[in-house]
C-alpha positions in Angstrom: -16.5 44.1 -4.2 -17.9 45.4 -7.4 -21.1 46.8 -6.0 -21.8 48.9 -9.1 -21.0 46.3 -11.7 -23.4 46.4 -14.6 -23.7 50.2 -14.5 -22.0 52.6 -16.9 -21.1 56.3 -16.7 -20.1 58.5 -19.6 -17.6 61.0 -18.2 -17.1 64.1 -20.3 -14.8 65.7 -17.7 -11.0 65.5 -17.3 -9.6 66.6 -13.9 -11.0 68.0 -10.6 -14.1 66.9 -8.7 -15.5 64.8 -11.6 -12.3 62.9 -12.0 -12.4 62.1 -8.3 -16.0 60.9 -8.6 -15.2 58.7 -11.6 -12.3 57.2 -9.6 -14.6 56.3 -6.8 -17.3 54.9 -9.0 -14.8 52.8 -11.0 -13.4 51.4 -7.8 -16.9 50.2 -6.9 -17.2 48.4 -10.2 -19.0 50.9 -12.4 -17.8 51.0 -16.0 -16.3 54.4 -16.7 -16.0 55.7 -20.3 -13.9 58.9 -20.4 -14.9 61.2 -23.3 -12.1 63.6 -24.2 -11.9 66.1 -27.1 -10.1 65.1 -30.3 -6.5 65.9 -30.0 -6.1 66.8 -33.7 -8.2 70.0 -33.2 -6.1 71.4 -30.4 -8.5 70.7 -27.6 -8.0 72.7 -24.4 -9.0 70.0 -22.0 -6.2 68.9 -19.7 -4.8 65.3 -20.0 -3.8 64.3 -16.5 -0.3 62.9 -15.9 0.0 59.2 -16.3 -0.1 58.4 -12.6 -3.0 60.7 -11.6 -6.5 59.6 -10.6 -5.5 55.9 -10.4 -3.8 56.0 -13.8 -7.0 55.2 -15.6 -7.5 52.0 -13.7 -10.8 50.3 -14.7 -11.6 53.0 -17.3 -11.9 53.3 -21.1 -11.2 56.4 -23.1 -12.6 57.7 -26.4 -12.0 61.1 -28.1 -15.0 62.8 -29.7 -15.4 66.1 -31.5 -18.5 67.5 -29.8 -18.5 70.5 -32.1 -19.3 68.4 -35.1 -22.7 67.0 -35.9 -21.4 63.4 -36.2 -19.5 63.8 -32.9 -22.6 64.8 -31.1 -24.6 62.0 -32.7 -22.0 59.6 -31.5 -22.3 60.8 -28.0 -26.1 60.5 -28.2 -25.9 56.9 -29.3 -23.5 56.2 -26.5 -25.7 58.0 -24.0 -28.8 56.0 -25.0 -27.2 52.9 -23.4 -25.5 54.2 -20.3 -26.8 55.0 -16.8 -25.0 58.2 -15.9 -23.4 61.1 -17.7 -21.1 63.5 -15.9 -19.7 66.8 -17.1 -17.7 69.7 -15.6 -18.0 72.5 -18.2 -18.6 76.0 -17.1 -22.4 76.4 -16.6 -24.0 76.9 -20.0 -21.3 75.3 -22.1 -22.8 71.8 -22.2 -26.0 73.4 -23.7 -24.0 75.2 -26.3 -22.3 71.9 -27.2 -25.6 70.1 -27.4 -24.9 67.6 -24.6 -26.9 69.2 -21.7 -29.4 67.3 -19.6 -32.2 68.4 -21.8 -30.5 67.1 -24.9 -29.5 63.7 -23.4 -32.8 62.9 -21.8 -34.4 62.9 -25.3 -32.4 59.8 -26.1 -32.4 58.4 -22.5 -35.3 59.6 -20.3 -34.0 57.7 -17.3 -30.5 59.1 -17.4 -28.8 60.3 -14.2 -27.0 63.5 -15.4 -24.4 65.1 -13.1 -23.0 68.5 -13.6 -19.9 69.3 -11.5 -18.8 72.8 -11.0 -17.1 75.1 -8.4 -20.1 77.3 -7.5 -23.1 75.6 -9.0 -25.2 76.1 -12.1 -26.9 79.3 -11.0 -26.3 82.2 -8.6 -24.1 85.3 -8.8 -20.8 83.2 -8.7 -21.8 80.5 -11.3 -19.6 81.9 -14.0 -16.5 82.4 -11.8 -13.5 80.4 -12.7 -11.9 78.7 -9.8 -10.0 75.8 -8.2 -9.9 74.0 -4.9 -8.5 76.8 -2.8 -11.3 79.2 -4.1 -14.1 76.9 -3.0 -12.5 76.4 0.4 -12.3 80.2 0.7 -15.9 80.9 -0.2 -17.1 78.0 2.0 -15.5 79.3 5.1 -13.0 76.5 5.4 -9.9 78.7 5.1 -11.1 81.3 7.5 -11.3 78.6 10.2 -7.9 77.1 9.4 -4.5 77.8 10.8 -2.4 80.8 9.8 0.9 80.8 8.0 3.9 82.9 9.0 2.4 86.0 7.5 -0.9 85.6 9.4 -3.1 84.6 6.5 -4.9 81.3 6.1 -2.5 78.5 5.3 -2.9 76.5 2.1 -4.3 73.1 3.0 -2.2 70.0 2.3 -4.9 68.3 0.3 -7.5 69.3 -2.3 -10.4 69.0 0.2 -12.9 70.8 -2.0 -12.1 68.8 -5.1 -11.9 65.5 -3.3 -14.6 65.6 -0.6 -16.6 68.7 -1.5 -16.9 67.8 -5.1 -15.8 64.2 -5.9 -17.3 62.3 -3.0 -20.3 64.6 -3.1 -20.9 63.7 -6.8 -20.4 60.0 -6.2 -22.9 59.9 -3.3 -25.4 61.9 -5.3 -25.1 59.7 -8.4 -25.5 56.5 -6.3 -28.5 58.0 -4.5 -30.1 59.0 -7.8 -29.5 55.5 -9.2 -31.1 53.9 -6.2 -34.1 56.1 -6.8 -34.2 55.2 -10.4 -34.2 51.5 -9.5 -37.4 52.2 -7.4 -39.4 54.2 -9.8 -37.6 54.5 -13.1 -37.0 58.2 -12.9 -33.8 59.8 -14.0 -32.3 62.9 -12.3 -30.3 66.0 -12.8 -27.6 66.7 -10.2 -26.1 70.1 -9.7 -23.0 69.2 -7.8 -21.1 72.4 -6.6 -17.8 71.8 -4.8 -18.6 74.9 -2.7 -21.8 73.2 -1.5 -19.8 70.2 -0.5 -17.5 72.4 1.5 -20.5 73.9 3.3 -21.5 70.4 4.3 -18.0 69.8 5.7 -18.4 73.1 7.6 -21.8 72.4 8.9 -20.8 72.2 12.6 -19.4 75.8 12.5 -22.1 77.2 10.2 -25.0 75.8 12.3 -23.3 77.0 15.5 -23.2 80.5 14.1 -26.7 80.6 12.7 -28.1 79.2 16.0 -26.0 81.1 18.5 -24.2 83.9 16.7 -20.9 82.5 17.9 -18.4 82.4 15.0 -15.6 79.9 14.9 -12.1 81.3 14.3 -8.6 79.9 14.5 -7.4 79.2 18.0 -10.8 80.0 19.5 -12.6 76.6 19.4 -11.7 73.0 20.4 -11.0 71.9 16.8 -9.2 75.0 15.7 -6.5 75.1 18.4 -7.9 76.9 21.4 -6.7 74.1 23.8 -3.3 72.7 24.3 -4.5 69.1 24.0 -5.7 69.5 20.4 -2.9 70.6 18.1 0.5 69.7 16.5 3.8 70.0 18.3 7.4 69.9 17.0 9.8 67.2 18.2 13.5 67.1 18.9 14.4 65.6 15.5 12.5 68.2 13.5 9.4 66.0 13.1 5.9 66.7 14.5 3.3 64.9 16.6 -0.4 65.3 16.5 -2.5 65.5 19.7 -6.2 65.1 19.9 -7.0 64.2 23.5 -10.5 65.6 23.6 -12.0 63.2 26.1 -11.0 63.6 29.7 -9.7 60.1 30.2 -7.5 60.4 27.2 -6.3 63.8 28.4 -5.4 62.5 31.9 -3.5 59.6 30.3 -1.5 62.1 28.2 -0.7 64.3 31.2 0.5 61.3 33.2 2.8 60.0 30.5 4.1 63.4 29.7 4.8 63.9 33.5 2.6 67.0 33.4 0.0 65.9 35.8 -0.3 69.4 37.3 -2.6 70.1 34.3 -4.8 67.0 34.8 -7.7 68.9 36.3 -7.4 72.0 34.0 -8.3 70.5 30.7 -11.0 73.2 29.8 -9.6 75.9 32.0 -9.0 78.8 29.5 -6.7 80.6 31.9 -4.3 77.6 31.9 -4.1 77.0 28.2 -1.1 79.2 27.4 0.9 77.7 30.2 -0.2 74.2 29.1 0.7 74.9 25.5 4.2 76.1 26.5 4.7 73.0 28.7 3.5 70.7 26.0 5.8 72.4 23.5 8.9 72.1 25.7 8.1 68.5 26.6 7.6 67.3 23.0 10.9 69.0 21.9 12.7 66.9 24.4 12.4 63.6 22.3 12.3 62.5 18.7 8.9 62.0 17.0 9.1 58.2 16.8 10.1 57.9 20.5 7.0 59.9 21.4 4.9 57.7 19.1 6.2 54.5 20.8 5.5 55.9 24.3 2.1 57.5 23.7 0.2 56.2 20.6 -0.9 52.8 22.0 -1.7 54.2 25.5 -5.1 55.8 24.8 -3.8 59.3 24.4 -5.0 60.2 20.9 -1.5 60.9 19.7 -0.1 60.0 16.3 3.0 61.0 14.3 2.8 63.5 11.4 4.0 61.4 8.5 5.4 62.7 5.2 4.0 61.4 1.9 7.1 59.2 1.6 6.5 57.8 5.1 2.9 57.1 4.4 3.8 54.8 1.5 6.1 52.8 3.8 4.0 52.9 6.9 3.6 49.4 8.5 0.0 49.8 9.4 -1.0 50.9 5.9 1.1 48.2 4.3 -0.7 45.6 6.4 -4.0 46.9 5.1 -3.0 46.5 1.4 -3.3 50.2 0.9 -1.0 50.3 -2.2 -0.8 48.3 -5.4 1.5 48.0 -8.4 1.2 49.5 -11.8 3.2 49.4 -15.0 3.5 52.1 -17.7 4.9 51.2 -21.1 7.3 54.2 -21.0 7.7 55.1 -17.4 8.0 51.6 -16.1 6.7 50.1 -12.8 5.4 52.2 -10.0 3.3 52.0 -6.9 -0.1 53.6 -6.7 -2.9 53.9 -4.1 -5.2 50.9 -4.2 -9.0 51.2 -4.0 -9.1 52.0 -0.3 -12.7 53.0 0.4 -14.9 50.5 2.3 -16.1 47.5 0.3 -13.5 47.9 -2.5 -11.2 45.1 -3.3 -7.7 46.2 -2.2 -5.9 43.1 -3.6 -5.5 44.1 -7.2 -3.4 42.7 -10.0 -0.7 44.9 -11.6 -2.5 47.7 -13.4 -1.3 48.0 -17.0 -1.4 51.7 -17.8 -2.1 52.8 -21.4 0.5 55.0 -23.1 -0.4 58.6 -23.8 -2.6 59.0 -26.8 -4.0 55.5 -26.7 -7.8 55.3 -26.7 -10.3 52.5 -26.5 -12.5 54.0 -29.2 -13.0 50.9 -31.3 -14.0 48.8 -28.3 -16.3 51.4 -26.8 -18.1 52.0 -30.1 -18.3 48.4 -31.0 -19.9 47.6 -27.6 -22.4 50.3 -28.3 -23.5 48.6 -31.5 -21.5 50.6 -34.1 -20.4 48.6 -37.1 -16.7 48.4 -38.0 -17.5 50.3 -41.2 -19.2 53.1 -39.2 -16.3 53.3 -36.8 -13.8 53.7 -39.6 -15.9 56.3 -41.2 -16.1 58.3 -38.0 -12.3 58.0 -37.5 -11.6 59.0 -41.1 -13.8 62.2 -40.7 -11.9 63.1 -37.5 -15.0 63.0 -35.4 -13.5 60.4 -33.1 -10.0 59.3 -32.3 
């Protein structure tokens, strides 16, 4: 359902947390206008590959030269009629370009303005360059994660900081600010730091340490691998199975079906964990992954197969829930992409027609904002928009 229909966001960002947030907001019905630099002037902003971030589904794109007076004025006119602006420049850059919150609120006092960054708009690390792995590092996530063969924290299999710490964080903050604006008419400035979002994800461990002095480390806590019944085990065919039998009744079911009932009463006995891990390891290596899945998954054991990306796309459960949809690119052809899967989104989508590289919606965007055809042509001729 298009819960956010009728609302518009002007997104000055390209990739990373802001792109994740725009994807979420568009999937809930918000009109997203992506503002990119003009290509003719050798802009540094990254253009995502054609299939990334939902391949532009439900979004419009315009290129504007923010370093020109006419370009800035164009953004001001657009900003006067939108609900949200989002940017992801390094702190201070939006101000130098003349599109900071203070600039935009002059033309739209009730604007919700969201700045996304790695470390926030202030503080000693504000000017640090970074990416997902850096924010996970500073937020304590990596230190609590498993180790690779060399004994250092392993690289996570997903961009957790960009997606959850930044993107979902930004989307929740924007929607909350809009709800507040509906109540009292006030706009808001949102300083969304991906690292802060990581801290929220790490709250169980951080609060434990600040309250008790006990620090969570790999293989020392329930959720970091201290116990045999919460981990990942290899299988005979080279696959892997995940086990998360935290509750006692699930654990007892697991022991019974693995024919390892000698451990049924030793779930939290630390002295038994190494022997239990060795027994679990040997047992799981005796059969293929899918055989274990068939035996255990539906039997209240909290067991599930470790699927590859290719297997995820073909998985019968996810297929049954309309998790994927079709798209068509004018050059690359037809392909499958993830559908809007968050709760309340319409998963049954028509084929998404992807725009070719370099194509913009500049005329439509400006015309909808009240620009005359003559004004649009003048701006294009001057190179201020593309």
